[in-house]
C-alpha positions in Angstrom: -11.9 -152.9 23.5 -13.4 -156.3 24.4 -11.5 -158.4 27.0 -9.8 -161.5 25.7 -11.8 -164.6 26.8 -9.9 -166.7 29.3 -10.2 -170.5 28.7 -11.3 -172.6 31.6 -8.5 -174.2 33.7 -9.1 -177.7 32.4 -8.6 -176.4 28.8 -5.4 -174.7 29.8 -4.2 -178.0 31.2 -5.2 -179.9 28.1 -3.4 -177.3 25.9 -0.3 -177.5 28.1 -0.2 -181.3 27.7 -0.6 -180.9 23.9 2.2 -178.4 23.8 4.5 -180.6 25.9 3.8 -183.6 23.6 4.6 -181.5 20.5 7.8 -180.3 22.1 8.8 -183.9 22.9 8.0 -185.3 19.4 9.1 -182.4 17.2 12.8 -182.9 17.5 12.4 -186.6 16.8 10.4 -185.8 13.7 12.9 -183.3 12.4 15.9 -185.7 12.9 14.3 -188.6 11.2 15.8 -189.4 7.8 13.8 -190.6 4.9 15.4 -194.1 5.1 14.8 -194.4 8.9 11.9 -196.6 9.9 8.7 -194.8 10.6 8.2 -194.1 14.2 4.9 -194.7 15.7 3.0 -192.3 17.9 1.8 -193.9 21.1 -1.9 -194.5 21.3 -3.8 -191.6 22.8 -4.9 -192.1 26.4 -8.4 -190.9 27.1 -8.5 -187.6 29.1 -10.0 -187.9 32.5 -13.5 -186.5 32.6 -14.2 -183.9 35.2 -16.3 -184.8 38.2 -19.8 -183.5 37.3 -21.4 -184.6 40.6 -20.9 -181.1 42.0 -22.5 -179.6 38.9 -25.5 -182.0 39.3 -25.9 -181.1 42.9 -25.6 -177.4 42.1 -28.3 -177.8 39.4 -30.6 -179.6 41.8 -30.1 -177.0 44.5 -30.8 -174.2 42.0 -34.0 -176.0 40.8 -35.1 -176.4 44.4 -34.5 -172.7 45.2 -36.3 -171.7 42.0 -39.3 -174.0 42.9 -39.4 -172.4 46.4 -39.3 -168.9 44.9 -42.0 -169.8 42.4 -44.3 -171.0 45.2 -43.7 -167.8 47.1 -44.5 -165.8 44.0 -47.7 -167.7 43.3 -48.9 -167.1 46.9 -47.9 -163.4 46.6 -49.8 -163.2 43.3 -52.9 -164.7 44.8 -52.7 -162.4 47.8 -52.3 -159.4 45.4 -55.3 -160.5 43.3 -57.4 -160.8 46.5 -56.2 -157.4 47.7 -57.1 -155.8 44.3 -60.5 -157.4 44.4 -61.1 -156.1 47.9 -60.0 -152.6 46.8 -62.4 -152.7 43.9 -65.3 -153.9 46.2 -64.4 -151.1 48.7 -64.4 -148.6 45.8 -67.8 -149.8 44.7 -69.2 -149.5 48.3 -67.8 -145.9 48.6 -69.3 -145.0 45.2 -72.7 -146.2 46.4 -72.3 -144.3 49.7 -71.3 -141.1 47.8 -74.2 -141.5 45.5 -76.6 -141.8 48.4 -75.0 -138.8 50.2 -75.2 -136.5 47.1 -78.5 -137.8 45.8 
């Protein structure tokens, strides 16, 4: 059984506000008679946007860490390539020495 996804806190807050608004207006809507004047719903206020500065900083930090790790990996790759080349050259020298010793 898959776990039920949990909405982020900000969405829970938004949904709570919507539920409270519905609970506030629903009785007024049910009580309104057809000959009563139409009530107006107040204009929607924009929801405050979350502060994304922390997200931008976290993204920058992750990019810097990734760039540092990438540089370390490039150096390690170059060192490994050099070590493999030296191993190959050592193998070639050993083969020549073995050929001389046997031959």
